MMTF fields as JSON, N, C-alpha, C and O atoms, coordinates in Angstrom:
{
  "mmtfVersion": "1.0.0",
  "mmtfProducer": "UNKNOWN",
  "numBonds": 347,
  "numAtoms": 348,
  "numGroups": 87,
  "numChains": 1,
  "numModels": 1,
  "chainsPerModel": [1],
  "groupsPerChain": [87],
  "chainIdList": ["A"],
  "bondAtomList": [4, 2, 8, 6, 12, 10, 16, 14, 20, 18, 24, 22, 28, 26, 32, 30, 36, 34, 40, 38, 44, 42, 48, 46, 52, 50, 56, 54, 60, 58, 64, 62, 68, 66, 72, 70, 76, 74, 80, 78, 84, 82, 88, 86, 92, 90, 96, 94, 100, 98, 104, 102, 108, 106, 112, 110, 116, 114, 120, 118, 124, 122, 128, 126, 132, 130, 136, 134, 140, 138, 144, 142, 148, 146, 152, 150, 156, 154, 160, 158, 164, 162, 168, 166, 172, 170, 176, 174, 180, 178, 184, 182, 188, 186, 192, 190, 196, 194, 200, 198, 204, 202, 208, 206, 212, 210, 216, 214, 220, 218, 224, 222, 228, 226, 232, 230, 236, 234, 240, 238, 244, 242, 248, 246, 252, 250, 256, 254, 260, 258, 264, 262, 268, 266, 272, 270, 276, 274, 280, 278, 284, 282, 288, 286, 292, 290, 296, 294, 300, 298, 304, 302, 308, 306, 312, 310, 316, 314, 320, 318, 324, 322, 328, 326, 332, 330, 336, 334, 340, 338, 344, 342],
  "bondOrderList": [1, 1, 1, 1, 1, 1, 1, 1, 1, 1, 1, 1, 1, 1, 1, 1, 1, 1, 1, 1, 1, 1, 1, 1, 1, 1, 1, 1, 1, 1, 1, 1, 1, 1, 1, 1, 1, 1, 1, 1, 1, 1, 1, 1, 1, 1, 1, 1, 1, 1, 1, 1, 1, 1, 1, 1, 1, 1, 1, 1, 1, 1, 1, 1, 1, 1, 1, 1, 1, 1, 1, 1, 1, 1, 1, 1, 1, 1, 1, 1, 1, 1, 1, 1, 1, 1],
  "groupList": [{"groupName": "MET", "atomNameList": ["N", "CA", "C", "O"], "elementList": ["N", "C", "C", "O"], "formalChargeList": [0, 0, 0, 0], "bondAtomList": [1, 0, 2, 1, 3, 2], "bondOrderList": [1, 1, 2], "singleLetterCode": "M", "chemCompType": "L-PEPTIDE LINKING"}, {"groupName": "PRO", "atomNameList": ["N", "CA", "C", "O"], "elementList": ["N", "C", "C", "O"], "formalChargeList": [0, 0, 0, 0], "bondAtomList": [1, 0, 2, 1, 3, 2], "bondOrderList": [1, 1, 2], "singleLetterCode": "P", "chemCompType": "L-PEPTIDE LINKING"}, {"groupName": "TYR", "atomNameList": ["N", "CA", "C", "O"], "elementList": ["N", "C", "C", "O"], "formalChargeList": [0, 0, 0, 0], "bondAtomList": [1, 0, 2, 1, 3, 2], "bondOrderList": [1, 1, 2], "singleLetterCode": "Y", "chemCompType": "L-PEPTIDE LINKING"}, {"groupName": "ASP", "atomNameList": ["N", "CA", "C", "O"], "elementList": ["N", "C", "C", "O"], "formalChargeList": [0, 0, 0, 0], "bondAtomList": [1, 0, 2, 1, 3, 2], "bondOrderList": [1, 1, 2], "singleLetterCode": "D", "chemCompType": "L-PEPTIDE LINKING"}, {"groupName": "THR", "atomNameList": ["N", "CA", "C", "O"], "elementList": ["N", "C", "C", "O"], "formalChargeList": [0, 0, 0, 0], "bondAtomList": [1, 0, 2, 1, 3, 2], "bondOrderList": [1, 1, 2], "singleLetterCode": "T", "chemCompType": "L-PEPTIDE LINKING"}, {"groupName": "LYS", "atomNameList": ["N", "CA", "C", "O"], "elementList": ["N", "C", "C", "O"], "formalChargeList": [0, 0, 0, 0], "bondAtomList": [1, 0, 2, 1, 3, 2], "bondOrderList": [1, 1, 2], "singleLetterCode": "K", "chemCompType": "L-PEPTIDE LINKING"}, {"groupName": "ALA", "atomNameList": ["N", "CA", "C", "O"], "elementList": ["N", "C", "C", "O"], "formalChargeList": [0, 0, 0, 0], "bondAtomList": [1, 0, 2, 1, 3, 2], "bondOrderList": [1, 1, 2], "singleLetterCode": "A", "chemCompType": "L-PEPTIDE LINKING"}, {"groupName": "ASN", "atomNameList": ["N", "CA", "C", "O"], "elementList": ["N", "C", "C", "O"], "formalChargeList": [0, 0, 0, 0], "bondAtomList": [1, 0, 2, 1, 3, 2], "bondOrderList": [1, 1, 2], "singleLetterCode": "N", "chemCompType": "L-PEPTIDE LINKING"}, {"groupName": "SER", "atomNameList": ["N", "CA", "C", "O"], "elementList": ["N", "C", "C", "O"], "formalChargeList": [0, 0, 0, 0], "bondAtomList": [1, 0, 2, 1, 3, 2], "bondOrderList": [1, 1, 2], "singleLetterCode": "S", "chemCompType": "L-PEPTIDE LINKING"}, {"groupName": "ILE", "atomNameList": ["N", "CA", "C", "O"], "elementList": ["N", "C", "C", "O"], "formalChargeList": [0, 0, 0, 0], "bondAtomList": [1, 0, 2, 1, 3, 2], "bondOrderList": [1, 1, 2], "singleLetterCode": "I", "chemCompType": "L-PEPTIDE LINKING"}, {"groupName": "VAL", "atomNameList": ["N", "CA", "C", "O"], "elementList": ["N", "C", "C", "O"], "formalChargeList": [0, 0, 0, 0], "bondAtomList": [1, 0, 2, 1, 3, 2], "bondOrderList": [1, 1, 2], "singleLetterCode": "V", "chemCompType": "L-PEPTIDE LINKING"}, {"groupName": "GLU", "atomNameList": ["N", "CA", "C", "O"], "elementList": ["N", "C", "C", "O"], "formalChargeList": [0, 0, 0, 0], "bondAtomList": [1, 0, 2, 1, 3, 2], "bondOrderList": [1, 1, 2], "singleLetterCode": "E", "chemCompType": "L-PEPTIDE LINKING"}, {"groupName": "LEU", "atomNameList": ["N", "CA", "C", "O"], "elementList": ["N", "C", "C", "O"], "formalChargeList": [0, 0, 0, 0], "bondAtomList": [1, 0, 2, 1, 3, 2], "bondOrderList": [1, 1, 2], "singleLetterCode": "L", "chemCompType": "L-PEPTIDE LINKING"}, {"groupName": "ARG", "atomNameList": ["N", "CA", "C", "O"], "elementList": ["N", "C", "C", "O"], "formalChargeList": [0, 0, 0, 0], "bondAtomList": [1, 0, 2, 1, 3, 2], "bondOrderList": [1, 1, 2], "singleLetterCode": "R", "chemCompType": "L-PEPTIDE LINKING"}, {"groupName": "GLN", "atomNameList": ["N", "CA", "C", "O"], "elementList": ["N", "C", "C", "O"], "formalChargeList": [0, 0, 0, 0], "bondAtomList": [1, 0, 2, 1, 3, 2], "bondOrderList": [1, 1, 2], "singleLetterCode": "Q", "chemCompType": "L-PEPTIDE LINKING"}, {"groupName": "PHE", "atomNameList": ["N", "CA", "C", "O"], "elementList": ["N", "C", "C", "O"], "formalChargeList": [0, 0, 0, 0], "bondAtomList": [1, 0, 2, 1, 3, 2], "bondOrderList": [1, 1, 2], "singleLetterCode": "F", "chemCompType": "L-PEPTIDE LINKING"}, {"groupName": "GLY", "atomNameList": ["N", "CA", "C", "O"], "elementList": ["N", "C", "C", "O"], "formalChargeList": [0, 0, 0, 0], "bondAtomList": [1, 0, 2, 1, 3, 2], "bondOrderList": [1, 1, 2], "singleLetterCode": "G", "chemCompType": "PEPTIDE LINKING"}, {"groupName": "CYS", "atomNameList": ["N", "CA", "C", "O"], "elementList": ["N", "C", "C", "O"], "formalChargeList": [0, 0, 0, 0], "bondAtomList": [1, 0, 2, 1, 3, 2], "bondOrderList": [1, 1, 2], "singleLetterCode": "C", "chemCompType": "L-PEPTIDE LINKING"}],
  "groupTypeList": [0, 1, 2, 3, 1, 4, 5, 1, 6, 7, 7, 8, 1, 9, 10, 6, 10, 11, 12, 13, 3, 14, 15, 6, 16, 12, 5, 3, 12, 9, 3, 4, 5, 10, 3, 3, 8, 6, 12, 9, 8, 9, 12, 12, 6, 7, 8, 6, 16, 1, 17, 1, 3, 15, 1, 2, 12, 7, 12, 6, 10, 8, 7, 1, 1, 4, 14, 6, 14, 10, 14, 6, 9, 6, 3, 13, 12, 3, 11, 12, 10, 4, 12, 12, 5, 13, 6],
  "groupIdList": [1, 2, 3, 4, 5, 6, 7, 8, 9, 10, 11, 12, 13, 14, 15, 16, 17, 18, 19, 20, 21, 22, 23, 24, 25, 26, 27, 28, 29, 30, 31, 32, 33, 34, 35, 36, 37, 38, 39, 40, 41, 42, 43, 44, 45, 46, 47, 48, 49, 50, 51, 52, 53, 54, 55, 56, 57, 58, 59, 60, 61, 62, 63, 64, 65, 66, 67, 68, 69, 70, 71, 72, 73, 74, 75, 76, 77, 78, 79, 80, 81, 82, 83, 84, 85, 86, 87],
  "secStructList": [7, 7, 7, 7, 6, 6, 7, 1, 7, 6, 6, 7, 7, 7, 7, 2, 2, 2, 2, 2, 2, 2, 2, 2, 2, 2, 2, 2, 2, 2, 2, 2, 2, 7, 7, 2, 2, 2, 2, 2, 2, 2, 2, 2, 2, 6, 1, 7, 7, 7, 7, 6, 6, 7, 7, 7, 7, 7, 7, 7, 7, 7, 1, 1, 7, 7, 2, 2, 2, 2, 2, 2, 2, 2, 2, 2, 2, 2, 2, 2, 2, 2, 2, 2, 1, 7, 7],
  "xCoordList": [80.087, 80.029, 79.033, 77.939, 79.36, 78.424, 77.279, 77.411, 76.175, 74.997, 75.323, 75.933, 74.916, 75.134, 73.774, 73.179, 73.265, 71.929, 71.827, 70.721, 72.935, 72.879, 72.663, 72.49, 72.671, 72.501, 71.169, 70.729, 70.533, 70.835, 70.463, 69.546, 71.167, 70.895, 69.591, 69.198, 68.926, 67.689, 67.919, 68.915, 66.989, 66.984, 68.177, 68.456, 68.88, 69.992, 69.469, 68.432, 70.159, 69.732, 69.899, 70.748, 69.085, 69.154, 70.36, 70.518, 71.194, 72.381, 72.249, 72.25, 72.136, 71.872, 72.933, 72.596, 74.174, 75.26, 75.118, 75.275, 74.817, 74.657, 73.498, 73.629, 72.355, 71.209, 71.518, 71.163, 72.184, 72.554, 73.458, 73.295, 74.4, 75.299, 74.518, 74.794, 73.544, 72.725, 71.929, 71.893, 71.29, 70.523, 71.436, 71.067, 72.605, 73.55, 73.983, 74.109, 74.208, 74.579, 73.467, 73.732, 72.208, 71.073, 70.943, 70.683, 71.126, 71.048, 72.119, 71.852, 73.314, 74.383, 74.002, 74.238, 73.408, 72.976, 71.918, 71.981, 70.958, 69.894, 70.467, 70.11, 71.353, 71.946, 72.726, 72.748, 73.366, 74.131, 73.243, 73.634, 72.049, 71.161, 70.217, 69.896, 69.77, 68.753, 69.197, 69.489, 69.246, 69.506, 68.175, 67.134, 68.207, 66.969, 66.157, 64.934, 66.789, 66.04, 65.339, 64.218, 65.978, 65.34, 64.156, 63.113, 64.315, 63.23, 62.04, 60.894, 62.298, 61.229, 60.513, 59.287, 61.245, 60.627, 59.719, 58.627, 60.176, 59.368, 58.099, 57.018, 58.216, 57.041, 56.04, 54.837, 56.513, 55.613, 54.921, 53.754, 55.628, 55.044, 54.004, 53.167, 54.047, 53.15, 52.213, 51.698, 51.991, 51.061, 50.076, 50.318, 48.976, 47.932, 48.376, 49.148, 47.882, 48.153, 47.091, 46.16, 47.217, 46.23, 44.883, 44.828, 43.828, 42.461, 41.741, 40.688, 42.276, 41.676, 40.287, 39.519, 39.951, 38.663, 37.562, 36.434, 37.875, 36.871, 35.93, 36.363, 34.632, 33.712, 33.29, 33.33, 32.887, 32.319, 30.961, 30.298, 30.553, 29.273, 28.108, 27.071, 28.263, 27.219, 25.872, 24.884, 25.846, 24.651, 24.269, 25.081, 23.036, 22.517, 21.88, 20.939, 22.392, 21.936, 20.889, 21.102, 19.759, 18.692, 19.011, 19.935, 18.235, 18.425, 17.133, 16.19, 17.038, 18.074, 18.257, 17.344, 19.431, 19.648, 18.783, 18.443, 18.446, 17.673, 18.623, 19.832, 18.062, 18.891, 19.516, 20.664, 18.795, 19.32, 20.512, 21.48, 20.448, 21.573, 22.812, 23.922, 22.612, 23.742, 24.317, 25.534, 23.456, 23.923, 24.708, 25.707, 24.264, 24.99, 26.394, 27.356, 26.505, 27.82, 28.687, 29.858, 28.115, 28.873, 29.322, 30.45, 28.431, 28.792, 29.935, 30.851, 29.878, 30.94, 32.254, 33.318, 32.19, 33.385, 33.997, 35.218, 33.159, 33.655, 34.341, 35.376, 33.765, 34.39, 35.77, 36.727, 35.86, 37.132, 38.168, 39.319, 37.784, 38.718, 39.219, 40.41, 38.322, 38.702, 39.688, 40.658, 39.432, 40.308, 41.686, 42.694, 41.733, 43.012, 43.845, 45.053, 43.215, 43.97, 44.827, 44.444, 45.974, 46.853, 46.578, 46.34, 46.611, 46.37, 47.609, 47.601],
  "yCoordList": [83.052, 84.34, 85.23, 84.766, 86.471, 87.359, 87.785, 87.774, 88.152, 88.621, 89.915, 90.819, 90.004, 91.2, 91.697, 91.068, 92.82, 93.283, 93.747, 94.011, 93.855, 94.278, 93.101, 93.296, 91.894, 90.697, 90.028, 90.032, 89.469, 89.539, 90.901, 91.557, 91.314, 92.608, 92.516, 91.432, 93.639, 93.666, 93.084, 93.383, 92.257, 91.651, 90.749, 90.445, 90.319, 89.405, 87.974, 87.683, 87.083, 85.681, 85.065, 85.487, 84.072, 83.397, 82.464, 81.626, 82.624, 81.78, 81.093, 81.749, 79.786, 79.024, 79.255, 79.417, 79.272, 79.461, 80.808, 80.909, 81.84, 83.175, 83.21, 83.787, 82.591, 82.567, 81.763, 82.168, 80.617, 79.824, 80.627, 80.591, 81.343, 82.173, 83.267, 83.559, 83.87, 84.902, 84.318, 84.902, 83.159, 82.527, 82.135, 82.304, 81.623, 81.258, 82.495, 82.452, 83.598, 84.836, 85.342, 85.801, 85.263, 85.672, 84.786, 85.27, 83.473, 82.554, 82.884, 82.867, 83.179, 83.56, 84.815, 84.895, 85.799, 87.021, 86.715, 87.223, 85.893, 85.543, 84.785, 85.054, 83.841, 83.051, 83.913, 83.616, 84.969, 85.816, 86.801, 87.296, 87.096, 88.079, 87.469, 88.112, 86.248, 85.649, 84.261, 83.408, 84.038, 82.685, 82.002, 82.658, 80.712, 79.949, 80.431, 80.529, 80.729, 81.133, 82.471, 82.666, 83.38, 84.664, 84.474, 85.105, 83.61, 83.342, 82.698, 83.067, 81.757, 81.106, 82.119, 82.085, 83.009, 84.041, 84.958, 85.317, 85.327, 86.18, 85.469, 86.057, 84.218, 83.457, 83.274, 83.431, 82.949, 82.75, 84.044, 84.031, 85.144, 86.429, 86.916, 87.751, 86.405, 86.899, 85.838, 85.984, 84.788, 83.76, 83.445, 83.74, 82.847, 82.515, 81.349, 80.489, 81.341, 80.241, 79.169, 79.305, 78.108, 77.035, 77.499, 78.412, 76.877, 77.216, 75.963, 75.617, 75.282, 74.0, 74.132, 73.171, 75.285, 75.44, 75.969, 76.174, 76.191, 76.701, 75.557, 74.561, 75.692, 74.567, 74.408, 75.358, 73.191, 72.932, 73.605, 73.832, 73.919, 74.574, 73.61, 74.014, 72.34, 71.328, 71.825, 71.851, 72.213, 72.756, 71.881, 71.64, 71.406, 70.686, 71.715, 72.407, 71.816, 72.82, 72.213, 71.156, 72.896, 72.415, 72.79, 73.558, 72.238, 72.53, 73.082, 72.312, 74.327, 75.357, 75.817, 75.678, 76.364, 76.831, 78.047, 78.847, 78.148, 79.31, 80.467, 80.278, 81.656, 82.831, 82.667, 83.063, 82.099, 81.904, 80.947, 81.163, 79.896, 78.954, 79.622, 79.466, 80.351, 81.036, 82.086, 82.255, 82.784, 83.792, 83.127, 83.676, 81.95, 81.227, 80.857, 80.939, 80.451, 80.121, 81.379, 81.352, 82.468, 83.724, 84.21, 84.677, 84.099, 84.527, 83.685, 84.213, 82.374, 81.501, 81.775, 81.731, 82.055, 82.395, 83.69, 83.795, 84.669, 85.913, 85.652, 86.249, 84.764, 84.412, 83.799, 84.127, 82.905, 82.241, 83.231, 83.193, 84.107, 85.108, 85.999, 86.302, 86.413, 87.239, 86.494, 87.075, 85.218, 84.413, 84.247, 84.227, 84.131, 83.896, 85.152, 85.065, 86.318, 87.562, 87.846, 87.568, 88.398, 88.828, 90.293, 91.073, 90.663, 92.066, 92.892, 94.098],
  "zCoordList": [54.281, 53.613, 54.35, 54.67, 54.627, 55.316, 54.394, 53.17, 54.997, 54.259, 53.531, 54.102, 52.271, 51.463, 50.971, 50.096, 51.516, 51.141, 49.694, 49.222, 48.977, 47.578, 46.628, 45.425, 47.162, 46.328, 46.627, 47.777, 45.652, 44.23, 43.668, 44.161, 42.652, 42.004, 41.223, 40.79, 41.043, 40.262, 38.872, 38.214, 38.444, 37.108, 36.823, 35.663, 37.858, 37.637, 37.59, 38.187, 36.899, 36.876, 38.258, 39.044, 38.537, 39.832, 39.834, 38.946, 40.838, 40.999, 42.35, 43.392, 42.327, 43.547, 44.615, 45.788, 44.243, 45.217, 45.914, 47.13, 45.129, 45.701, 46.701, 47.781, 46.345, 47.259, 48.516, 49.624, 48.338, 49.519, 50.452, 51.671, 49.873, 50.688, 51.418, 52.582, 50.735, 51.365, 52.537, 53.62, 52.314, 53.39, 54.554, 55.716, 54.25, 55.31, 56.091, 57.315, 55.375, 56.052, 56.955, 58.066, 56.485, 57.323, 58.551, 59.653, 58.354, 59.493, 60.527, 61.729, 60.069, 61.002, 61.786, 62.991, 61.095, 61.787, 62.838, 63.958, 62.478, 63.422, 64.61, 65.757, 64.336, 65.421, 66.4, 67.595, 65.922, 66.832, 67.583, 68.64, 67.054, 67.687, 68.713, 69.713, 68.482, 69.346, 69.775, 68.936, 71.071, 71.533, 71.838, 71.881, 72.046, 72.239, 73.429, 73.329, 74.534, 75.725, 75.501, 75.97, 74.8, 74.51, 73.579, 73.755, 72.594, 71.663, 72.372, 72.114, 73.246, 74.008, 74.886, 74.989, 75.514, 76.354, 75.537, 75.977, 74.358, 73.483, 73.065, 73.095, 72.678, 72.254, 73.391, 73.184, 74.567, 75.708, 76.117, 76.511, 76.025, 76.413, 75.419, 75.759, 74.197, 73.149, 72.592, 71.483, 73.34, 72.887, 74.005, 75.175, 73.62, 74.587, 75.463, 75.04, 76.665, 77.567, 77.447, 76.654, 78.221, 78.18, 78.743, 79.566, 78.301, 78.73, 79.226, 78.691, 80.224, 80.623, 81.249, 81.229, 81.799, 82.476, 81.564, 82.011, 80.303, 79.377, 79.012, 78.432, 79.35, 79.146, 77.69, 76.909, 77.343, 76.019, 75.922, 76.934, 74.715, 74.49, 74.717, 75.245, 74.325, 74.492, 73.971, 74.703, 72.715, 72.093, 70.915, 70.022, 70.913, 69.753, 68.832, 69.221, 67.612, 66.671, 65.746, 65.151, 65.635, 64.754, 63.308, 63.042, 62.385, 60.973, 60.408, 60.226, 60.13, 60.214, 61.656, 62.471, 61.979, 63.35, 63.667, 62.796, 64.938, 65.376, 65.647, 65.785, 65.721, 66.028, 67.414, 67.616, 68.36, 69.714, 69.712, 70.442, 68.9, 68.829, 68.225, 68.735, 67.157, 66.532, 67.48, 67.554, 68.199, 69.153, 70.286, 70.749, 70.735, 71.79, 71.315, 72.079, 70.054, 69.499, 69.425, 69.803, 68.943, 68.84, 70.218, 70.378, 71.216, 72.567, 73.127, 73.757, 72.895, 73.407, 72.693, 73.311, 71.402, 70.652, 71.186, 71.312, 71.497, 72.089, 73.428, 73.726, 74.232, 75.521, 75.299, 76.0, 74.315, 74.046, 73.54, 73.975, 72.637, 72.116, 73.251, 73.326, 74.121, 75.262, 76.167, 76.653, 76.383, 77.23, 76.599, 77.304, 75.294, 74.614, 74.423, 74.202, 74.505, 74.324, 75.55, 76.687, 75.283, 76.376, 76.656, 75.734, 77.915, 78.275, 78.046, 78.292]
}
């Protein structure tokens, strides 16, 4: 059954068959619009790559932590976020 954007109608009771048909219709639309290779290309273009050269912080934190220790963590986090962002 093709997707029908008018279903379910406002305030109508939930009918399992109708919802299943709607989901099946949406899946058919998605399957005809996007193939696996296109989806993989989109995901790769919009996700972060590997970061194998990013070093560990190797910081022993005291209790309570010092401002310098917390700042070192924040600085390293900023480096990681910058590395993970795509230009």
